[in-house]
C-alpha positions, 0 to 999 in steps of 0.5 A: 535536447533529444540527444540527452535521452537514450536511443533505445532505453527509457528514462524513469523518474521516481518522485517520493514526497519527504515526510509527507504527512508532516509536510502537509501539516506544515503546508497548512500551518506555516508557523510549524516550519523549521520545528520538530513535528510528529504525526502520531496515533493516540496523541493524548496517551504515552503509549501512542506511536509515531506515524511520521515526523519532520526532518527537524524531529529526526535530527533528535533521533525521533523515528517512525513507529517509535513509542510517543513517550520515547520520542518526547524523551528524545525531543521534549519540545516535539509538536505532536499532531493527530493524523488528518487522512482526508487532508493527506488524501487531498494533497496526494490528489493535487500532487499527482495532478501536477505530475500528470502535467508533465506526462500521462505515464504516471503510476501512483504506488502509494499516497506519497510516491509514484513513477513517471516515464518521461522517455518521450518528453525531450521537448520539455527539457533534459531529464534533470531539467524536468526533475528540477521543474517537478521538485520546484513546482511541488514546493512552490504550488503545494509547499511540499518537498520531494526527492526524485530519482532518475534512472533507466528503470523503476528499481533504479529510480526508486533506489536513487530517490532514497539517496538524498533526502530531503529535496534531493535529485539523484541520477543512477545509471546502470554503470553505477550499479556495481560501484554504488549499489553493490557495496550497500547492505542487502537490507537497504535494497528496495524489495528486501525487508528485514526478514528477507535480509535475515534469510539471505544472511543464512547463505552468506549474502550480506550486500547487494553485490553478494545478491547480484552474484548469488547462486540461482538454485540457492536463491530459488530454494530460499525465496522462491521466484522472488529470489530470481527477481531480486537477483535481477534487480541487484544487477540493475535489471527491471523491465516493468513498464510505468503503468498508469492503471496499475494502482487500480489492479487491487483497488478492490477485491470482492466476492458475491454469490446468488442465493439458491432462493430469495431469502429474508432470513437474517441468520441465513444472510449473516452466514452468507456474509460470513463466508464471503468475508472469509474469502475476501480476507484470505485473498487480500492477505495473500496479496499482503494488502489491507482494506480501508473500506468494506462495502456490502452489495444487496440485490433484491428479488426485483433485481434492484441493487443497493451498495453501501460502504463503511469507512474504517478507522484503521486498515484491516485484513482479518476475516472477522473484522471484515465480517463485522463491518459488513454485518453492521451495514446489513443491520443498518440498511436492510429493511427485511425484503427478500434478497437474491444476491449478496456481495462483500468487497474490500475497497481502498486497498493499500500494501501492508508495508505502506500502512500505519495503524492509529494504534497504541504500542500495545495494540500494535504488538498484539496485532503483529502476534496474530500474523503467524496464526493467520498465515497458518490458518490460510495455509491449512484452508488452502491445502485441506479446504476452507472448512478445515477450520471454521467459526460459528455455524456451518451454512448449507450449500443450498442457502449459498446457491450453486455458485458456492465460491462466489464471483469476483466483481472487482471489475465492477468497482474498478469501473466505478473508481474510474467514473469518480476520477 
């Protein structure tokens, strides 16, 4: 079987669950099998939006982010359900546990997809045998369908898994890049969003082939370092390893600061939390992440440390929202004792383009309109200093202590995450 594997290259699988949320609901209630099912926020209201839907619903033209009223117009017998994120989380954990029975080199990239490096798994069969076994095992044990891409690198594996849905298995080799990928619209390429595709169109790059042959200088001027990276991908080049610890890199982002003196002044503590929240908000926005959980750390004068967290209804990245969550934790858990250190952490981070908020359509649009303003504010703070734009009362450096910018304690929480696994 070893001859089925490359002598020098790698064999990477990308496992992508099909209509994950809807599929989990169908697995829990088999009577939904074969019916048009949609998961939506605010299911009681006309202005709710579709988070995901089954392929039976898609056959009627129902799509993700479509207003609920429009989805019901296209499919009057659509079965609409509220999201059950705890149920989806459990299904995701079971899915990745099954994948790790094939290899330890499993890299989750979101709740419903991940990469596997099976380069040294030839004793378990050919790459196609392993992919087929994974697909059948997920279907049999969890009742969950998936599509799988088989390729020599992560980019091609991701592109391959998108080619046949549901329940597809696609092999994509480097020699397939020119005849299969190059004729595709550049907007269909993984890593190229709608805005990037619009920018590329301004320099007459409309297909993946155009990008593969694009001018290096033009691409760098237009997209920065990402232009060079995208051109490499368009040529089938991707040297990223499958890293089982990669998802932990941004599990949490936090800042803490030791106060210049132990303080029991609620106003002072609130202002410190506001400053820390602003720093955390800026950092997660720079990484295009959202947080599902805000944690507050309190260290008292006797060095006793307490951490309390607040699970959020919807993922956030705004300074004021992070601050409000942390402030509520302070009010709920602080008993008035002098505090030596404060910390704010954004936990359970997810990529912004993977996140769906349980919002009605109008709230969704309102949130989107805030994005340009936030980016301008972050740019101004980065260029001219964080005090160039501020809200509320400015806190003194004395209260903040000598460690004005705070210290990241991301690693502390990563160790906690590993302990929980």
